[in-house]
C-alpha positions in Angstrom: 111.0 109.4 102.0 108.9 108.1 104.8 106.0 110.3 105.7 105.4 111.3 109.2 102.9 109.4 111.4 99.4 111.3 111.1 97.8 111.6 114.6 94.0 112.4 114.9 93.4 115.5 116.9 91.1 115.8 119.9 88.3 117.7 117.8 88.5 115.0 114.9 88.2 112.1 117.4 85.4 113.8 119.5 83.2 114.3 116.3 83.9 110.8 114.8 83.4 109.1 118.1 79.9 110.9 118.6 78.9 110.0 115.2 79.9 106.8 115.2 78.0 106.1 118.3 74.9 107.7 117.4 74.7 105.4 114.3 76.2 102.2 115.5 76.2 102.2 119.3 79.5 101.9 121.4 83.1 103.2 120.4 85.0 102.7 117.3 88.3 101.0 117.3 90.4 102.5 114.6 90.5 105.9 112.6 91.7 106.3 108.9 92.3 108.9 106.6 92.5 109.5 102.7 93.7 112.9 101.4 92.2 114.8 98.5 94.4 115.6 95.6 95.8 118.4 93.4 96.9 118.0 89.8 99.7 120.2 89.4 100.8 118.9 85.8 99.4 116.5 83.5 96.1 117.6 82.6 94.2 114.7 81.2 97.3 112.8 80.5 96.8 109.8 82.8 93.9 107.9 80.9 96.5 107.8 78.0 99.2 106.2 80.3 101.3 109.6 80.4 103.0 111.6 83.1 101.6 113.6 85.9 103.0 115.8 88.7 100.3 115.7 91.7 100.1 116.2 95.2 98.1 115.4 98.3 96.6 118.2 100.1 95.7 119.0 103.8 91.7 118.3 103.3 90.8 114.7 103.8 88.1 112.0 104.4 88.4 110.4 107.9 86.6 107.3 109.2 86.1 105.8 112.7 86.0 102.1 112.2 85.0 98.8 113.9 84.7 95.2 112.9 81.0 94.1 113.0 81.5 90.3 113.1 78.9 90.2 109.9 79.2 89.7 106.3 77.9 93.6 105.8 79.9 96.6 105.2 77.9 99.3 106.8 79.1 103.1 106.0 77.5 106.4 106.9 79.2 109.6 105.7 77.9 112.7 107.5 75.1 114.2 105.5 74.4 111.1 103.6 72.4 108.1 103.7 73.6 104.6 105.2 75.4 102.4 102.7 75.2 98.8 103.3 77.0 95.9 101.3 76.6 92.4 101.3 79.7 90.7 100.9 78.1 87.7 99.6 77.2 89.6 96.4 80.4 91.4 94.7 79.5 91.5 91.3 79.2 94.8 89.1 75.4 96.1 88.6 74.7 98.5 85.9 71.7 99.9 88.1 74.3 100.8 90.7 76.6 102.8 88.6 77.3 106.3 89.5 76.4 105.3 93.3 78.7 105.1 96.5 77.7 101.5 97.2 79.1 100.8 94.0 82.5 102.1 95.0 82.5 100.1 98.2 81.4 97.1 96.7 84.3 97.4 93.7 86.9 97.9 96.4 85.8 94.9 98.5 85.4 92.7 95.2 89.2 93.4 94.3 90.5 92.6 97.7 88.7 89.3 97.5 90.1 88.6 94.1 93.5 89.3 95.7 93.0 86.8 98.2 91.8 88.8 101.0 89.1 87.4 103.3 87.2 90.7 103.5 84.7 90.7 106.5 82.1 93.3 107.4 82.8 96.5 109.4 80.9 99.6 110.7 82.2 103.0 109.6 81.5 106.6 110.3 83.1 109.3 107.9 83.4 113.0 107.9 85.1 114.8 105.0 86.5 118.4 104.4 87.0 117.2 100.6 83.6 118.4 99.3 82.0 116.8 96.3 82.6 118.5 93.0 85.4 120.4 94.5 88.0 119.1 91.8 90.1 117.7 94.6 88.8 114.2 93.9 86.6 113.2 96.7 85.8 109.8 95.1 89.4 109.0 94.9 89.8 109.9 98.8 86.8 107.7 99.5 88.1 104.8 97.4 91.6 104.9 99.0 89.9 105.4 102.4 87.9 102.2 102.0 90.6 100.4 100.3 93.1 101.2 103.5 90.5 100.3 106.0 90.1 96.9 104.2 94.0 96.5 103.9 94.6 97.3 107.7 91.6 95.3 109.2 91.8 92.1 106.9 95.2 91.9 104.7 97.8 92.8 107.2 98.4 96.0 105.3 100.3 93.9 102.9 98.9 96.0 99.9 101.2 98.9 98.8 99.9 102.4 98.6 100.2 102.2 94.9 98.2 99.1 94.8 95.6 100.6 96.8 95.3 103.1 94.1 94.9 100.5 91.4 91.9 99.1 93.6 90.0 102.3 93.6 90.4 102.7 89.8 89.2 99.1 89.3 86.2 99.9 91.4 85.5 103.4 89.6 86.0 101.7 86.2 84.2 98.5 86.7 81.6 99.0 89.3 80.9 102.8 89.4 81.1 102.9 85.4 83.3 105.7 85.2 86.3 105.3 82.6 88.7 107.4 84.7 92.6 107.2 84.8 94.7 106.5 87.8 96.1 109.8 88.8 93.6 110.8 91.6 93.8 107.5 93.2 97.5 107.5 93.0 98.2 110.9 94.4 95.6 110.5 97.5 97.0 107.1 98.4 100.8 107.8 98.1 100.7 111.4 99.3 103.2 114.2 99.2 104.5 115.6 95.9 105.0 113.0 93.4 105.4 112.5 89.8 103.9 109.6 88.0 104.6 107.9 84.9 101.7 105.5 84.0 103.3 103.8 80.7 103.4 100.5 82.4 99.8 100.2 83.5 100.3 97.5 85.9 103.6 99.2 87.4 103.4 102.9 87.1 106.6 104.6 88.0 106.1 106.9 90.9 108.8 109.2 92.1 108.9 111.7 94.9 109.7 115.5 93.9 112.2 117.2 95.9 110.7 120.6 96.6 109.1 122.5 99.4 106.2 124.5 98.4 106.1 126.5 101.5 109.5 128.2 100.4 108.4 129.5 97.0 106.6 132.7 98.2 103.4 131.5 96.6 100.1 130.1 98.0 98.5 127.2 96.4 94.8 128.0 95.7 92.0 126.1 94.5 89.0 128.2 93.3 85.7 126.7 93.4 83.8 127.8 90.3 80.2 126.9 91.9 79.3 124.9 88.7 77.4 121.9 88.5 78.7 118.7 87.1 75.2 117.6 86.2 74.6 116.6 82.8 78.4 116.9 81.8 78.9 113.2 81.9 79.4 113.1 78.1 81.6 116.0 77.8 84.1 114.4 80.2 83.7 110.8 78.5 84.4 112.4 75.1 87.9 113.5 75.9 89.4 110.0 76.5 86.8 108.7 73.9 87.8 110.9 71.0 91.7 110.5 71.8 90.8 106.8 71.6 89.8 107.2 68.3 93.0 108.8 67.3 95.1 105.8 68.8 92.7 103.3 67.0 93.7 104.7 63.8 97.4 103.4 64.4 96.0 100.2 65.8 97.1 101.1 69.4 95.3 101.5 72.8 96.7 104.7 74.2 98.8 107.9 72.6 101.8 107.0 74.5 102.3 103.9 72.2 102.3 106.3 69.1 105.5 108.3 68.2 104.5 112.0 68.1 106.2 112.4 64.6 103.9 109.9 63.4 100.6 111.4 64.8 101.8 114.8 63.2 102.3 113.2 59.7 98.9 111.6 59.9 96.9 114.9 60.7 95.4 115.1 57.3 94.1 111.6 57.8 93.1 112.0 61.3 91.0 115.1 60.7 88.9 113.0 58.0 88.7 109.9 60.3 88.4 111.4 63.9 87.5 115.2 63.5 89.3 118.3 64.3 88.3 118.3 68.1 89.9 114.7 68.4 93.1 115.8 66.7 93.5 119.0 68.8 92.9 117.1 72.0 95.8 114.6 71.0 98.0 117.8 70.2 97.3 118.8 73.9 98.4 115.3 74.8 101.7 115.3 73.3 102.5 118.7 74.5 101.3 118.3 78.0 103.1 115.0 78.5 106.3 116.5 77.5 105.9 119.5 80.0 105.6 117.3 82.9 109.2 116.4 83.2 110.1 120.0 82.6 108.0 121.1 85.5 109.7 118.5 87.6 113.2 119.5 86.5 112.3 123.3 87.2 111.0 122.7 90.7 114.0 120.4 91.6 116.4 123.0 90.5 114.7 125.6 92.4 113.7 127.4 89.3 110.1 128.6 90.5 109.7 131.2 87.7 110.1 128.6 84.9 107.7 126.4 86.8 105.1 129.1 86.8 105.7 129.8 83.0 104.9 126.0 82.4 101.8 126.1 84.7 100.5 129.1 82.4 101.6 127.1 79.3 99.6 124.1 80.5 96.6 126.3 81.2 96.6 127.7 77.7 97.1 124.1 76.1 94.0 122.9 77.9 91.8 126.0 77.0 92.8 126.1 73.4 93.7 122.6 72.5 92.0 120.1 75.1 88.9 122.2 75.3 88.0 121.5 78.6 86.8 124.8 79.8 83.6 125.7 78.3 81.1 122.7 77.6 79.9 122.5 74.0 76.9 124.8 73.4 77.1 126.8 76.7 76.6 130.5 76.6 74.9 131.6 79.4 76.8 129.6 81.9 80.8 129.5 81.5 81.9 129.3 84.9 85.3 127.9 84.7 86.2 130.4 81.6 85.0 133.2 84.2 87.0 132.1 87.1 90.1 132.0 84.8 89.5 135.4 83.5 89.0 136.6 87.0 92.4 134.9 87.9 94.4 136.7 85.2 92.8 140.0 86.3 93.7 139.6 89.9 97.0 138.4 89.5 97.8 141.1 87.1 100.8 139.2 85.5 102.0 137.6 88.7 101.9 133.9 89.5 100.2 131.4 87.5 96.6 129.9 87.0 95.2 127.0 85.1 91.8 124.8 84.6 92.4 122.0 87.3 91.3 118.5 87.0 88.8 117.3 84.5 87.5 120.8 83.7 84.2 122.0 82.4 82.9 122.6 85.9 84.7 122.1 89.3 87.7 124.3 90.0 90.7 126.4 88.8 94.1 126.2 90.3 96.2 129.3 91.0 99.7 130.0 92.5 99.3 133.2 94.0 102.2 135.4 95.6 102.0 135.9 99.4 102.0 139.6 99.2 98.8 139.8 97.1 97.0 136.9 98.6 94.4 138.6 100.5 93.6 141.2 97.8 93.4 138.0 95.4 91.2 135.8 97.8 88.9 138.7 98.4 88.5 139.5 94.7 87.7 136.1 93.9 85.3 135.5 96.6 83.7 138.9 95.8 82.9 137.5 92.3 82.1 134.0 92.9 81.1 133.9 96.3 82.3 133.9 100.0 84.7 130.8 100.5 85.1 130.1 96.6 89.0 130.6 97.0 90.6 127.9 99.2 94.3 128.1 100.3 95.9 124.7 100.6 99.2 123.0 101.6 100.7 119.5 100.6 100.1 116.8 102.9 103.1 114.4 103.4 100.7 111.3 104.1 98.7 109.4 101.7 95.8 106.7 102.9 96.7 105.9 106.3 95.7 104.9 109.7 95.7 107.7 111.9 97.3 107.3 115.6 95.0 108.2 118.6 96.7 109.3 121.9 
């Protein structure tokens, strides 16, 4: 299914043109967009080369772009300092880890490795995918940069799935974060898709035939207002501990290990890897099996079964994966509070779950239209005005926008 063309509206164009002119002078020549994403199924399965169900959403990062005839990429995102990358220096630098320039440099470096003659350009960006929102602002940014370079200097010959892999490479090697591939793929490809990452070089991506607008429920993302600061070790511990389980079997990831063999080895694994690692591996096997059931429920139009599976996923993340409350946190349990409020205001209807990485960030809820305003007002009243965002699925992934 080919997504419709994405047109830039007059308000967006005026804002981008003004911002670009203020920073670089003159007018931009082209416009690009990459969406945020929502993970619907497959919580922490992608880094084990498992299955996910994900969708692009109607919040995006957009850019006005013009080649600059130099060997420098210059990008200014509204509200942030200018990033300037010298294309003569495309090697990872640990001092640049966890910075935006590292992402730009990594994406450019990978295109060069693929044979693209990357040249300089100027870009002014604005975004509705807020950092730390759980909608993957970093993946949207990586996909945006990859799409720009692909269209400007590589005749758009790199597929959307490959743009996602380039973004993951930049994040792993240049940014220093051991992320999976779900976020980048959902942003790059667009729409509602299920992805099987078992073949890491050729992930299997399939569109899911379901219209969320017809299900009688709103897709809500709830900002818990928690900070990701000082939680890097918590996030890294999940793939790190699961990796120890895989290493016990001499394998890289759990998808290479039969589930029956894993359960048979639990006594030894508890001794070797610790109980939390074992519990997290239990979550993986259950969650990975749940994704195709979710897809089947949607394609059959059985939304009640889909909601039941969403709740089941949420319980598994809370109980087995343990990515709701950071270790030792007593005073601040923001995600747990948000989940508790969802249960209270939904009162047995809809479904809710921890969303994305967990620990901080967001919670996802499917809310019946009939109680949407009551639900949103209740959540906002406790977590703060604007905490509850009502989203829709976006058909397009990373694209060049058409201007009238």
